[in-house]
C-alpha positions in Angstrom: 0.0 0.0 0.0 1.5 3.3 -1.1 1.2 6.4 1.1 1.8 10.0 0.2 3.3 12.3 2.7 1.1 15.1 4.0 2.5 18.4 5.3 2.3 18.7 9.1 -0.5 20.8 10.5 0.3 24.3 11.7 -1.2 26.6 14.2 -3.1 28.5 11.4 -5.1 25.3 10.6 -6.0 24.8 14.2 -8.4 27.6 15.1 -11.6 28.0 16.9 -14.5 27.6 14.4 -16.9 30.5 13.7 -20.6 30.2 14.5 -21.8 29.6 11.0 -23.1 26.2 9.8 -20.8 26.1 6.8 -17.7 26.7 9.0 -18.8 23.9 11.3 -18.8 21.5 8.4 -15.4 22.9 7.4 -14.2 22.4 11.0 -15.5 18.8 10.9 -13.6 18.3 7.6 -10.4 19.7 9.3 -10.9 17.3 12.2 -11.5 14.3 9.9 -8.4 15.2 7.9 -6.3 15.5 11.0 -7.5 12.1 12.3 -6.6 10.5 8.9 -3.2 12.2 8.9 -2.5 11.0 12.5 -3.5 7.5 11.7 -1.4 7.3 8.6 1.7 8.7 10.4 1.2 6.2 13.2 0.9 3.4 10.7 4.0 4.6 8.7 6.3 5.5 11.6 4.9 3.7 14.6 3.1 5.1 17.7 6.4 6.1 19.3 7.5 8.5 16.6 7.6 12.3 17.1 5.6 12.9 13.9 2.7 10.7 15.0 2.7 12.3 18.5 2.5 15.8 17.0 -0.3 14.7 14.7 -2.3 13.3 17.5 -1.7 16.4 19.6 -3.1 18.4 16.7 -6.2 16.2 16.8 -6.6 16.7 20.5 -6.3 20.5 20.1 -9.0 20.5 17.4 -11.3 18.4 19.6 -10.7 20.7 22.5 -11.4 23.8 20.4 -14.6 22.1 19.2 -15.7 21.3 22.8 -14.9 24.9 24.0 -16.8 26.4 21.1 -19.9 24.4 22.0 -19.8 25.6 25.6 -19.2 29.2 24.7 -21.9 29.1 22.0 -24.5 27.6 24.3 -23.7 30.1 27.1 -23.9 33.1 24.9 -27.1 31.9 23.2 -28.7 31.5 26.7 -27.5 34.9 27.8 -28.9 36.5 24.7 -32.2 34.7 25.1 -32.4 35.9 28.7 -31.7 39.5 27.6 -34.4 39.3 24.9 -37.0 37.7 27.2 -36.4 39.0 30.7 -39.9 37.8 31.9 -39.2 34.2 30.9 -38.9 31.7 33.8 -35.4 30.8 32.7 -34.3 34.4 32.9 -35.5 35.1 36.4 -33.0 35.3 39.2 -34.2 34.4 42.7 -32.5 35.3 46.0 -32.3 32.4 48.3 
């Protein structure tokens, strides 16, 4: 089986996705490509190689960015909802 070498990922590729649906699919594509790249490097050079370790680190960073984006997006969406609907039960603040 012949493999082609792929350029290592750089910090410019690993970025927090924007909040548009098209960029989320682009982000998913980047994550899928990073996973494939890490798997190929692991298969070619072994799990102990520096190249494979760096590739898997890039995958972890992408997954972390994706998880952080979800949390931030959910929080800001809820805060915006509460600001738009201050009488909603979810937006009320009670003193205990």
